[in-house]
C-alpha positions in Angstrom: -12.3 3.3 -11.3 -9.3 3.7 -13.7 -6.2 2.6 -12.7 -4.4 4.9 -15.3 -5.8 8.0 -13.2 -4.3 6.3 -10.1 -0.7 5.8 -11.5 -0.8 9.6 -12.8 -1.3 10.8 -9.1 1.3 8.3 -7.6 3.8 9.7 -10.2 3.1 13.0 -9.2 3.8 12.2 -5.3 7.1 9.9 -6.0 8.5 13.3 -7.7 7.8 14.7 -4.6 9.6 12.0 -2.7 12.5 12.1 -5.0 13.5 15.4 -4.1 12.9 14.3 -0.5 15.6 11.9 -1.1 18.0 14.7 -1.7 17.8 16.3 1.8 20.0 13.8 3.9 22.8 15.1 1.2 24.4 17.4 3.3 25.1 15.4 6.1 26.3 12.8 4.2 28.8 15.1 2.7 29.9 16.9 6.3 29.9 13.9 8.3 31.8 12.2 5.2 29.6 8.8 5.5 30.0 8.2 1.8 26.3 7.3 1.4 25.6 10.5 -1.0 25.6 8.1 -4.0 22.4 6.1 -2.7 20.2 9.2 -2.2 21.4 10.4 -5.9 21.2 7.3 -7.6 17.6 6.3 -6.0 16.1 10.0 -6.5 17.1 9.7 -10.2 15.9 6.3 -10.4 12.4 7.7 -9.1 12.5 10.7 -10.9 12.8 9.1 -14.6 10.2 6.0 -13.2 8.2 9.1 -12.6 8.5 11.1 -16.0 7.9 7.7 -17.8 4.5 7.6 -15.9 3.6 11.1 -17.0 4.6 10.6 -20.2 2.6 7.2 -21.1 -0.6 8.7 -19.3 -2.8 11.3 -19.4 -3.7 13.8 -16.8 -7.1 12.5 -15.5 -9.9 15.3 -15.6 -11.3 14.0 -12.0 -10.8 11.6 -9.7 -13.5 9.7 -8.1 -13.8 9.0 -4.6 -12.7 5.3 -5.0 -9.5 6.4 -6.9 -8.9 8.5 -4.0 -9.2 6.3 -1.6 -7.0 3.8 -3.4 -4.6 6.7 -4.2 -4.0 7.6 -0.6 -3.5 3.9 0.6 -0.6 3.4 -2.6 0.8 6.4 -1.6 2.1 5.8 1.7 2.5 1.9 1.0 4.8 2.9 -2.1 6.3 5.6 0.1 7.6 3.0 2.6 8.6 0.7 0.0 11.0 3.3 -1.9 12.0 4.9 1.6 13.4 1.9 2.9 16.3 1.3 0.3 18.7 4.1 1.7 18.2 2.0 5.0 18.6 -1.6 2.8 21.5 0.0 0.2 23.6 1.0 3.1 23.4 -1.6 5.0 22.0 -0.4 8.3 18.9 -2.4 8.4 19.6 -5.1 5.7 16.3 -7.1 6.5 13.5 -6.1 4.2 10.9 -6.6 6.5 12.8 -4.6 9.3 13.5 -1.7 6.7 10.0 -1.7 5.4 9.0 -1.7 9.5 11.4 1.0 10.3 10.3 3.1 7.2 6.3 2.6 7.6 6.5 3.7 11.3 8.3 7.1 10.2 5.9 7.8 7.3 2.8 7.1 9.8 4.5 9.1 12.4 4.3 5.5 14.9 8.1 5.8 16.1 7.9 2.2 16.7 12.0 1.0 16.1 13.5 -2.4 15.4 16.9 -0.9 15.9 18.8 -1.9 19.0 21.7 0.9 18.6 20.3 3.8 16.8 23.6 6.0 17.4 25.7 3.4 15.3 24.1 4.2 12.2 25.2 7.1 9.8 24.3 10.5 10.8 22.7 11.0 7.3 20.9 7.7 7.3 19.3 8.8 11.2 18.6 12.1 9.3 16.4 10.6 6.7 14.7 8.0 9.1 13.6 11.4 11.1 12.4 13.3 7.3 10.2 10.4 6.7 8.2 11.4 10.1 8.4 15.1 9.1 6.7 14.1 5.8 4.3 11.9 7.0 3.3 14.3 10.2 1.5 16.6 8.0 0.7 14.2 5.3 2.0 13.2 1.9 -1.3 14.1 -0.1 -1.5 17.8 1.9 2.0 18.3 0.7 1.3 17.3 -3.0 -1.8 19.3 -3.0 0.2 22.2 -1.6 3.1 22.2 -3.8 1.6 20.7 -7.0 -1.2 22.4 -8.3 -1.5 19.8 -11.1 -2.9 17.4 -8.3 -5.7 19.9 -7.8 -7.7 17.5 -9.7 -9.2 15.1 -7.2 -7.7 17.0 -4.3 -10.2 17.3 -2.4 -11.3 13.7 -2.5 -7.3 12.8 -1.8 -7.3 15.2 1.3 -10.4 13.7 2.8 -9.3 10.2 2.7 -6.0 11.1 4.3 -6.7 14.1 6.6 -6.6 12.7 9.8 -10.1 13.5 12.7 -13.6 13.1 11.8 -14.1 16.5 10.7 -11.7 18.2 7.6 -12.1 21.7 8.4 -11.5 24.3 5.5 -9.6 27.4 6.3 -9.8 28.5 2.5 -12.7 27.8 0.2 -10.1 26.3 -2.2 -8.5 22.8 -0.7 -5.0 23.9 -2.2 -4.9 26.9 -0.3 -6.0 25.2 2.7 -3.0 22.7 2.5 -0.6 25.5 1.8 -1.6 27.0 4.8 -1.6 24.0 7.1 2.2 23.6 5.8 3.1 27.2 6.4 2.1 26.7 10.2 4.1 23.5 10.2 7.2 25.0 8.5 6.7 27.8 10.8 7.1 25.3 14.0 9.5 23.8 12.7 11.4 26.7 12.1 10.8 28.0 16.2 11.5 24.8 17.6 14.7 24.3 16.0 16.1 27.3 16.9 15.0 27.2 20.6 16.7 23.8 20.8 19.7 24.9 19.2 19.5 27.7 22.1 19.5 25.0 24.3 22.8 23.8 23.2 21.7 21.1 20.4 23.8 20.7 17.4 21.8 21.7 14.0 21.6 18.1 13.3 20.0 17.2 16.8 17.6 19.9 16.8 16.1 19.1 13.2 15.9 15.4 14.3 14.2 16.4 17.6 11.9 18.7 16.0 10.7 16.5 13.1 9.9 14.2 15.3 8.1 16.3 17.8 5.7 17.9 15.1 5.0 15.3 13.5 4.2 13.6 16.9 6.4 10.6 15.7 9.0 10.2 18.3 12.2 9.2 16.8 15.4 10.4 18.2 18.8 10.5 16.9 20.4 9.0 20.6 19.4 5.5 22.1 18.2 7.1 25.5 15.4 9.6 23.5 15.1 12.8 25.2 16.1 11.3 28.3 20.1 12.0 27.1 18.9 15.4 26.9 18.2 16.3 30.5 18.4 20.3 30.6 14.8 21.3 32.0 15.1 24.0 28.9 15.2 21.6 26.3 12.5 19.3 27.9 10.3 22.1 28.4 10.5 23.3 24.8 10.0 19.7 23.3 6.9 19.3 25.7 5.5 22.9 24.3 5.6 21.8 20.6 4.3 18.5 21.3 1.0 20.1 22.6 1.3 22.4 19.8 1.3 19.4 17.7 -1.7 17.7 19.1 -3.9 20.7 18.6 -5.8 21.7 15.8 -3.8 23.0 13.0 -6.6 25.3 12.0 -6.7 26.8 15.5 -2.7 27.4 15.2 -3.3 29.3 11.7 -6.2 31.4 13.4 -4.1 32.4 16.3 -1.3 33.3 14.1 -4.2 35.8 12.3 -4.9 37.3 15.5 -7.5 35.1 17.2 -6.4 33.5 19.9 -9.9 33.3 22.0 -10.8 30.3 19.0 -8.4 27.9 20.9 -10.8 28.3 24.4 -13.9 28.7 22.6 -13.2 24.8 21.2 -14.7 22.3 23.0 -12.1 19.6 21.6 -9.1 22.0 22.9 -11.0 22.6 26.6 -11.4 18.6 26.6 -7.6 18.0 25.7 -6.4 20.0 27.9 -8.3 19.2 30.8 -7.5 15.6 29.9 -3.7 16.4 30.3 -4.3 18.2 33.1 -6.0 15.8 35.1 -3.9 12.6 34.4 -1.1 14.7 35.2 -2.4 15.3 38.7 -3.1 11.9 39.3 0.1 10.4 38.1 2.0 12.7 40.4 -0.4 12.3 43.3 0.1 8.1 42.5 3.9 9.0 42.4 3.8 10.9 45.3 1.8 8.5 47.6 4.0 5.5 46.3 7.2 7.0 47.9 8.7 9.2 45.1 9.7 12.9 46.3 7.9 15.7 45.3 10.1 17.8 43.2 10.3 20.0 39.6 11.9 16.7 38.1 8.9 14.9 38.9 6.3 17.3 37.6 8.2 17.8 34.1 8.7 13.9 33.9 4.9 13.2 34.5 3.7 16.2 32.4 6.2 15.2 29.7 5.2 11.2 29.5 1.7 12.4 29.5 1.6 14.9 26.8 3.9 12.6 24.5 1.7 9.9 25.0 -1.8 11.6 24.4 -0.2 13.4 21.7 1.2 9.9 20.0 4.6 11.2 20.1 6.3 8.7 21.9 9.3 10.5 23.4 10.7 8.8 26.9 12.9 11.0 29.4 12.0 8.1 32.1 11.2 4.4 32.0 7.4 4.8 33.1 7.4 1.0 33.4 9.2 1.5 36.7 6.4 3.7 38.1 3.4 2.4 39.9 0.8 0.3 38.1 -2.0 2.6 38.2 0.1 5.3 36.3 0.7 3.0 33.9 -2.5 2.1 33.1 -3.6 6.1 32.8 -0.7 5.9 30.3 -2.5 3.1 28.4 -5.7 4.9 28.5 -3.8 7.8 26.5 -2.9 6.3 24.1 -6.3 5.4 22.9 -7.7 8.8 23.3 -4.5 10.8 21.3 -4.7 14.4 19.8 -7.0 16.4 18.6 -8.5 16.3 14.8 -6.3 17.9 12.1 -3.7 17.9 14.5 -0.4 15.4 13.9 -1.2 13.1 16.5 -2.7 9.9 16.3 -5.1 7.3 17.6 -8.9 8.1 18.2 -8.6 11.6 18.8 -10.5 14.0 21.6 -13.3 15.2 19.5 -14.5 11.7 18.8 -13.9 10.8 22.8 -16.2 13.8 23.7 -19.0 13.4 21.2 -18.9 9.8 22.5 -19.6 11.1 26.2 -22.2 13.5 25.2 -23.9 10.6 22.9 -23.5 8.2 26.3 -25.1 10.7 28.6 -27.9 11.4 26.3 -28.6 7.9 26.5 -28.8 8.1 29.8 -31.1 10.8 30.0 -33.4 8.9 28.0 -34.0 6.3 30.7 -35.6 9.1 32.4 -37.3 10.6 29.7 -37.8 8.3 27.0 -40.0 10.8 24.8 -37.2 13.7 25.4 -35.3 14.8 22.2 -31.1 15.1 23.5 -29.2 16.3 20.7 -25.5 16.1 20.7 -23.8 19.3 20.8 -20.4 20.1 20.4 -20.0 23.4 21.7 -23.4 25.5 20.3 -23.6 23.4 17.7 -25.7 20.2 16.9 -23.8 17.0 15.5 -26.0 15.6 12.8 -27.3 11.7 13.6 -25.1 10.8 10.7 -21.8 11.8 12.3 -22.7 10.8 15.3 -23.0 6.9 14.3 -20.1 7.5 12.0 -18.0 8.3 15.0 -19.7 5.5 17.1 -18.5 3.2 14.2 -15.3 4.4 14.2 -14.8 3.8 17.8 -16.0 0.3 17.9 -13.9 -0.8 14.7 -11.0 1.0 16.1 -11.5 -1.3 19.3 -12.4 -4.7 17.1 -9.3 -3.9 15.3 -7.4 -3.5 18.6 -8.6 -7.2 19.9 -7.9 -8.8 16.3 -4.3 -7.4 16.4 -3.6 -8.8 19.7 -5.5 -11.9 19.4 -3.1 -12.4 16.4 -0.1 -11.5 18.2 -0.6 -14.0 21.3 -1.3 -16.7 18.7 2.2 -16.1 17.5 3.2 -16.7 21.0 3.8 -12.9 22.4 2.6 -12.7 25.8 -0.3 -10.6 26.5 0.9 -7.5 28.0 3.2 -7.1 25.0 0.7 -8.0 22.8 -1.5 -4.9 24.3 1.4 -2.8 24.7 2.6 -3.3 20.4 -0.6 -3.3 19.1 -1.8 -0.2 21.0 1.1 1.6 20.2 0.8 0.8 16.3 -2.4 1.1 15.7 -2.4 4.6 17.7 0.9 5.7 16.3 2.6 6.0 19.6 5.5 4.3 19.3 6.4 2.5 22.2 4.1 0.4 24.4 3.9 -1.8 27.4 5.8 -4.9 28.2 8.6 -6.0 25.9 7.7 -3.3 23.6 8.1 -0.6 26.7 9.8 2.5 26.9 13.4 1.2 27.0 12.7 -1.7 24.8 12.3 -1.9 20.8 10.4 -4.2 18.4 13.7 -6.0 16.7 12.4 -9.0 19.0 9.3 -9.6 17.0 8.7 -12.6 14.9 8.5 -11.4 11.1 5.0 -12.3 10.7 4.2 -10.0 13.8 6.1 -6.9 12.0 3.7 -7.2 9.0 0.9 -7.0 11.2 1.8 -4.3 13.0 3.0 -2.5 9.6 -0.5 -2.9 8.7 -1.8 -1.4 11.4 0.2 1.7 11.6 -1.2 2.1 7.9 -4.6 1.6 9.2 -4.3 3.7 12.3 -2.7 6.7 10.1 -5.2 6.9 7.3 -8.3 6.5 10.1 -9.1 2.8 9.2 -11.7 3.0 7.1 -9.7 4.4 4.2 -7.4 1.2 4.3 -10.5 -1.6 5.2 -12.7 -0.3 2.3 -10.4 -1.7 -0.1 -10.6 -5.2 1.4 -14.7 -4.6 0.2 -15.7 -6.9 -2.8 -18.0 -4.0 -3.9 -15.0 -1.5 -3.8 -13.8 -3.0 -6.8 -17.0 -3.3 -8.8 
């Protein structure tokens, strides 16, 4: 493994980040917050560093798989370090730990925050905060592969290491074309949602921030009350619709835009995803009604909003669900472990893995009655190979082990059990709000410094599908 190859690709990625650092400038000038020099100097310094690396290091002819894994992990870490500079330099978040936590929470589309008064921050800082989510939603590497042809060398290794979900379907023979098409769909949805929110009365600033948080399934909002600050049914239904789109496989969206709408309902994962949402929403409504809540459109909308917000790992809030009956909170906790679909911007375990696991367990029960029977695991009409099934079962087992380890560490730090469970589930699944003292109306500011670093690691591990990060801790990786 050549470190120079990794540094070359990182320098290209930093060049993209330097351009993105200039995006808050219009809002900095418009609102007159005087922070424009921070974005300009940070972008300029990063561009110079990138140029130096490009001059000193030759372009690699190929990237190995190991180099791909290391590059992806370091890109997300370095982006989070660099991205925290505007927070620190503007004194919006003076603590290095808190600034890094907030930034990696953005890039990993987690949405967990340490901010106690979001509305006190300058508008350009809030816009930068949401840009980190938007960039992280479709993926840093996917963006680079899409717009930097020179990164095409080893592009597949990088894309495979970063792309969420157990399958990396390509909608074009060339990985760069696949990345471009996915980003085209992402941009199209961004424009559409922004326009629809502005038609609902939001300013351009608010519409962009909420759109970025929606499509990235990140959940950062520019106000303290999250989406509860916008009680308009129209606005909330628009957000519900686009959260749902963001949680669905983007390859299906692209094919739908090409006229193949039927692919949605032919896809087993999509049908499973919709079934889980409908069943969960109905159960939540039923439980709330029998516990005294009046059946109304508000009840339906609030239950549907929180169900979709949690399962897509967006984390937007319209109600304090910790005031709901305990049974509904348990359902939402379960949804935190399911997450979105493969190749969506959603996090957590993913529906396709849960679907395959159920099929696998069903086959194990059949073998009790028919020991000599052959029962292949099928997704639709296609049989899933034993290697993929084993990989999925291993991933889920490792996910749960990492969850348990995270809860143990937090409880050792003196954090109560329900908060520990909520915090680890929310960060590992890239969801944002959890339960306990990190619930929908709370934040992570009170967490001990060590806990924030542990949770930051869990955010990264969850976003990069665990194996990409944990493989770096294997001695064999470095041989």
